[in-house]
C-alpha positions as semicolon CSV with decimal commas, in nm:
position;residue;x (nm);y (nm);z (nm)
1;X;18,327;12,145;6,132
2;X;18,009;11,982;6,257
3;X;17,636;12,040;6,218
4;X;17,447;12,314;6,402
5;X;17,070;12,312;6,448
6;X;16,921;12,662;6,477
7;X;16,578;12,758;6,607
8;X;16,458;13,106;6,519
9;X;16,680;13,101;6,213
10;X;16,453;13,331;6,011
11;X;16,483;13,618;6,260
12;X;16,722;13,913;6,252
13;X;16,998;13,740;6,450
14;X;16,927;13,399;6,301
15;X;16,982;13,516;5,943
16;X;17,310;13,691;6,022
17;X;17,431;13,400;6,233
18;X;17,350;13,148;5,960
19;X;17,560;13,349;5,714
20;X;17,856;13,354;5,953
21;X;17,840;12,984;6,037
22;X;17,815;12,882;5,672
23;X;18,122;13,092;5,593
24;X;18,305;12,913;5,874
25;X;18,229;12,576;5,716
26;X;17,951;12,445;5,942
27;X;17,655;12,243;5,821
28;X;17,334;12,422;5,921
29;X;16,983;12,290;5,984
30;X;16,712;12,549;6,050
31;X;16,395;12,442;6,225
32;X;16,090;12,609;6,072
33;X;15,712;12,574;6,074
34;X;15,699;12,588;5,693
35;X;15,970;12,514;5,440
36;X;15,946;12,783;5,172
37;X;16,306;12,787;5,049
38;X;16,310;12,528;4,770
39;X;16,671;12,599;4,675
40;X;16,873;12,641;4,996
41;X;17,240;12,727;4,985
42;X;17,506;12,454;5,003
43;X;17,542;12,307;5,355
44;X;17,205;12,457;5,457
45;X;16,879;12,269;5,492
46;X;16,548;12,307;5,670
47;X;16,351;12,078;5,900
48;X;15,997;12,105;6,030
49;X;15,879;12,175;6,382
50;X;15,560;12,312;6,534
51;X;15,568;12,404;6,901
52;X;15,190;12,430;6,939
53;X;15,143;12,081;6,792
54;X;15,441;11,940;6,981
55;X;15,603;11,829;6,653
56;X;15,974;11,830;6,572
57;X;16,194;11,654;6,318
58;X;16,379;11,401;6,535
59;X;16,630;11,317;6,262
60;X;16,736;11,683;6,241
61;X;16,831;11,675;6,608
62;X;17,007;11,341;6,572
63;X;17,214;11,475;6,281
64;X;17,330;11,777;6,480
65;X;17,630;11,832;6,705
66;X;17,513;12,162;6,854
67;X;17,189;12,353;6,904
68;X;17,159;12,730;6,894
69;X;16,822;12,820;7,042
70;X;16,698;13,164;6,932
71;X;16,324;13,103;6,897
72;X;16,086;13,342;7,070
73;X;15,804;13,584;6,987
74;X;15,914;13,948;6,954
75;X;15,902;14,133;7,284
76;X;15,806;14,476;7,148
77;X;15,630;14,365;6,830
78;X;15,277;14,382;6,971
79;X;15,083;14,536;7,259
80;X;15,140;14,351;7,587
81;X;14,797;14,201;7,632
82;X;14,771;13,910;7,873
83;X;14,744;13,675;7,574
84;X;15,054;13,814;7,402
85;X;15,257;13,810;7,722
86;X;15,174;13,440;7,753
87;X;15,278;13,389;7,389
88;X;15,613;13,556;7,463
89;X;15,671;13,310;7,749
90;X;15,536;12,998;7,573
91;X;15,733;13,058;7,254
92;X;16,051;13,039;7,459
93;X;15,974;12,788;7,732
94;X;15,765;12,540;7,533
95;X;16,014;12,537;7,247
96;X;16,292;12,450;7,493
97;X;16,076;12,182;7,655
98;X;16,010;12,022;7,317
99;X;16,383;12,004;7,242
100;X;16,464;11,867;7,589
101;X;16,192;11,602;7,558
102;X;16,337;11,475;7,229
103;X;16,692;11,472;7,368
104;X;16,579;11,269;7,669
105;X;16,390;11,011;7,465
106;X;16,617;10,965;7,162
107;X;16,986;10,886;7,110
108;X;17,176;11,195;6,998
109;X;17,525;11,347;6,979
110;X;17,449;11,700;7,097
111;X;17,755;11,847;7,267
112;X;17,618;12,187;7,364
113;X;17,308;12,406;7,362
114;X;17,373;12,777;7,322
115;X;17,053;12,954;7,415
116;X;16,956;13,313;7,368
117;X;16,837;13,507;7,671
118;X;16,815;13,882;7,731
119;X;16,926;14,159;7,963
120;X;16,557;14,192;8,046
121;X;16,674;13,959;8,326
122;X;16,788;14,274;8,507
123;X;16,578;14,554;8,645
124;X;16,645;14,927;8,632
125;X;16,985;15,050;8,751
126;X;17,033;15,081;9,124
127;X;17,362;15,263;9,077
128;X;17,542;15,400;8,772
129;X;17,871;15,295;8,933
130;X;17,784;14,926;8,957
131;X;17,675;14,755;8,634
132;X;17,471;14,439;8,645
133;X;17,669;14,113;8,640
134;X;17,559;13,759;8,568
135;X;17,525;13,661;8,934
136;X;17,268;13,935;9,003
137;X;16,916;13,814;9,080
138;X;16,652;13,840;8,810
139;X;16,413;14,134;8,827
140;X;16,064;14,057;8,960
141;X;15,892;14,199;8,651
142;X;15,733;14,051;8,340
143;X;16,057;14,045;8,140
144;X;16,270;13,950;8,440
145;X;16,049;13,651;8,517
146;X;16,027;13,560;8,147
147;X;16,406;13,549;8,122
148;X;16,427;13,335;8,435
149;X;16,180;13,082;8,293
150;X;16,361;13,098;7,958
151;X;16,700;13,016;8,106
152;X;16,561;12,747;8,337
153;X;16,388;12,577;8,042
154;X;16,720;12,467;7,887
155;X;16,889;12,365;8,213
156;X;16,767;12,001;8,208
157;X;17,014;11,942;7,923
158;X;17,294;11,998;8,171
159;X;17,179;11,695;8,369
160;X;17,212;11,490;8,048
161;X;17,580;11,583;8,020
162;X;17,519;11,850;7,757
163;X;17,698;12,181;7,799
164;X;17,454;12,472;7,834
165;X;17,549;12,833;7,768
166;X;17,304;13,127;7,780
167;X;17,375;13,465;7,622
168;X;17,183;13,756;7,776
169;X;17,158;13,980;7,474
170;X;17,140;14,357;7,487
171;X;16,989;14,589;7,225
172;X;17,108;14,448;6,892
173;X;17,226;14,708;6,641
174;X;17,168;14,616;6,277
175;X;17,058;14,803;5,966
176;X;16,843;14,504;5,871
177;X;16,586;14,553;6,146
178;X;16,540;14,562;6,522
179;X;16,566;14,869;6,745
180;X;16,795;15,066;6,514
181;X;16,531;15,079;6,243
182;X;16,292;15,248;6,489
183;X;16,558;15,503;6,585
184;X;16,611;15,580;6,216
185;X;16,250;15,664;6,127
186;X;16,243;16,017;6,278
187;X;16,611;16,079;6,197
188;X;16,543;16,031;5,826
189;X;16,293;16,317;5,862
190;X;16,559;16,533;6,027
191;X;16,451;16,478;6,389
192;X;16,668;16,309;6,653
193;X;16,399;16,178;6,889
194;X;16,545;16,147;7,240
195;X;16,322;15,924;7,453
196;X;16,213;16,046;7,795
197;X;16,496;16,218;7,980
198;X;16,751;16,059;7,747
199;X;16,965;15,976;8,050
200;X;16,871;15,608;8,060
201;X;17,161;15,371;7,988
202;X;17,134;15,152;7,679
203;X;17,339;14,831;7,685
204;X;17,382;14,739;7,320
205;X;17,579;14,510;7,088
206;X;17,670;14,517;6,716
207;X;17,501;14,224;6,540
208;X;17,834;14,098;6,403
209;X;17,984;14,081;6,753
210;X;17,675;13,899;6,877
211;X;17,700;13,639;6,599
212;X;18,071;13,596;6,669
213;X;17,983;13,546;7,036
214;X;17,749;13,257;6,953
215;X;18,027;13,101;6,743
216;X;18,274;13,161;7,028
217;X;18,038;12,983;7,269
218;X;18,013;12,687;7,032
219;X;18,388;12,651;6,992
220;X;18,496;12,709;7,353
221;X;18,409;12,409;7,566
222;X;18,481;12,589;7,893
223;X;18,192;12,831;7,836
224;X;17,895;12,731;8,049
225;X;17,623;12,919;8,231
226;X;17,508;13,276;8,165
227;X;17,702;13,555;7,991
228;X;17,602;13,911;7,918
229;X;17,609;13,971;7,542
230;X;17,665;14,347;7,546
231;X;17,939;14,580;7,424
232;X;18,194;14,709;7,679
233;X;18,078;15,072;7,655
234;X;17,704;15,127;7,702
235;X;17,566;15,473;7,624
236;X;17,276;15,694;7,721
237;X;16,971;15,705;7,498
238;X;17,060;16,067;7,417
239;X;17,416;15,976;7,320
240;X;17,300;15,688;7,101
241;X;17,037;15,902;6,929
242;X;17,265;16,198;6,861
243;X;17,557;15,981;6,746
244;X;17,324;15,801;6,506
245;X;17,179;16,131;6,380
246;X;17,528;16,271;6,314
247;X;17,623;15,955;6,126
248;X;17,317;15,984;5,900
249;X;17,251;16,357;5,875
250;X;17,577;16,528;5,968
251;X;17,465;16,857;6,125
252;X;17,127;16,866;5,951
253;X;16,895;16,744;6,225
254;X;16,698;16,882;6,518
255;X;16,723;16,714;6,861
256;X;16,378;16,670;7,016
257;X;16,270;16,509;7,343
258;X;15,974;16,271;7,343
259;X;15,810;16,303;7,689
260;X;15,769;15,987;7,892
261;X;15,392;16,024;7,912
262;X;15,368;16,024;7,531
263;X;15,565;15,701;7,515
264;X;15,342;15,547;7,781
265;X;15,032;15,642;7,583
266;X;15,178;15,504;7,261
267;X;15,339;15,185;7,393
268;X;15,157;15,099;7,712
269;X;15,348;14,856;7,934
270;X;15,622;14,816;7,673
271;X;15,735;15,173;7,747
272;X;15,884;15,043;8,073
273;X;16,167;14,883;7,877
274;X;16,223;15,186;7,653
275;X;16,253;15,419;7,950
276;X;16,444;15,180;8,178
277;X;16,811;15,247;8,241
278;X;17,006;14,920;8,239
279;X;17,385;14,931;8,272
280;X;17,515;14,578;8,207
281;X;17,873;14,453;8,235
282;X;18,055;14,264;7,958
283;X;18,350;14,175;8,184
284;X;18,274;13,802;8,212
285;X;18,263;13,736;7,837
286;X;18,575;13,949;7,785
287;X;18,764;13,752;8,051
288;X;18,667;13,430;7,873
289;X;18,879;13,546;7,578
290;X;18,620;13,705;7,351
291;X;18,737;14,018;7,167
292;X;18,488;14,281;7,054
293;X;18,534;14,419;6,703
294;X;18,292;14,703;6,783
295;X;18,338;14,809;7,146
296;X;18,217;15,171;7,112
297;X;17,897;15,313;6,966
298;X;18,093;15,538;6,729
299;X;18,285;15,246;6,579
300;X;17,971;15,030;6,559
301;X;17,757;15,288;6,381
302;X;18,036;15,386;6,144
303;X;18,072;15,023;6,040
304;X;17,698;14,966;6,000
305;X;17,634;15,272;5,789
306;X;17,954;15,275;5,585
307;X;17,803;14,973;5,411
308;X;17,476;15,154;5,346
309;X;17,587;15,500;5,238
């Protein structure tokens, strides 16, 4: 089946993706700063890299047929100080540059790089009737410019004859972490916390569909360029919150609005993304032949929590 090198393999998406690829019969190499797993699973091994020290295991790249590039500091994990904003950019751009440098200077058999990106590329909705598509210009904001630099950082591979595909990921729904865990905190206390007006559009994707999309991009040689990795039916923040509350609590919850100014006080600049409405189209990836297992929020949440309850 071939060997796939994964950066960011210890993250939420990386762990789920590794499980899927191993089940499909791929050999997996995960790049990590410290090897702590002394007994990895069959067909899985680890190799060292350190972006800050400009160190990477060259043999790991030479063994691989594909690279899935997920590495990047969490966007909402910490306050957006100037230093952390630079870390968000560097963790993405410098990691790509390190990989590109090794590919340029060493013989290899890499056929494709599938790189993560994000729908932070887009700004707030201009019209609810016209979702963002891949050809739309990046937003002139911190996240918009970060995504632009992120996508450009892997493009030099294309000039080396390596296929490059970038998946602009929406809000990933998983019970193992990410945004859904934050939504769940007040709901477990019986409060469905609707953020701001609640009217802002959330473009989301079930983690299993996202992992399948990375696999689809690996196995379909015609896939190149940018694709929106979002489900076909985005929802409002209010709809997402209430649907989730009903799934967990039935009728035993109280809807409550969290005013925008409270979110701004709590989150600072990060609140821009929480309050932003971003309606993103999945038409391009669907036309490429990808089929969503979880196209609607109701189906997605039922699947996620049927395994937990």
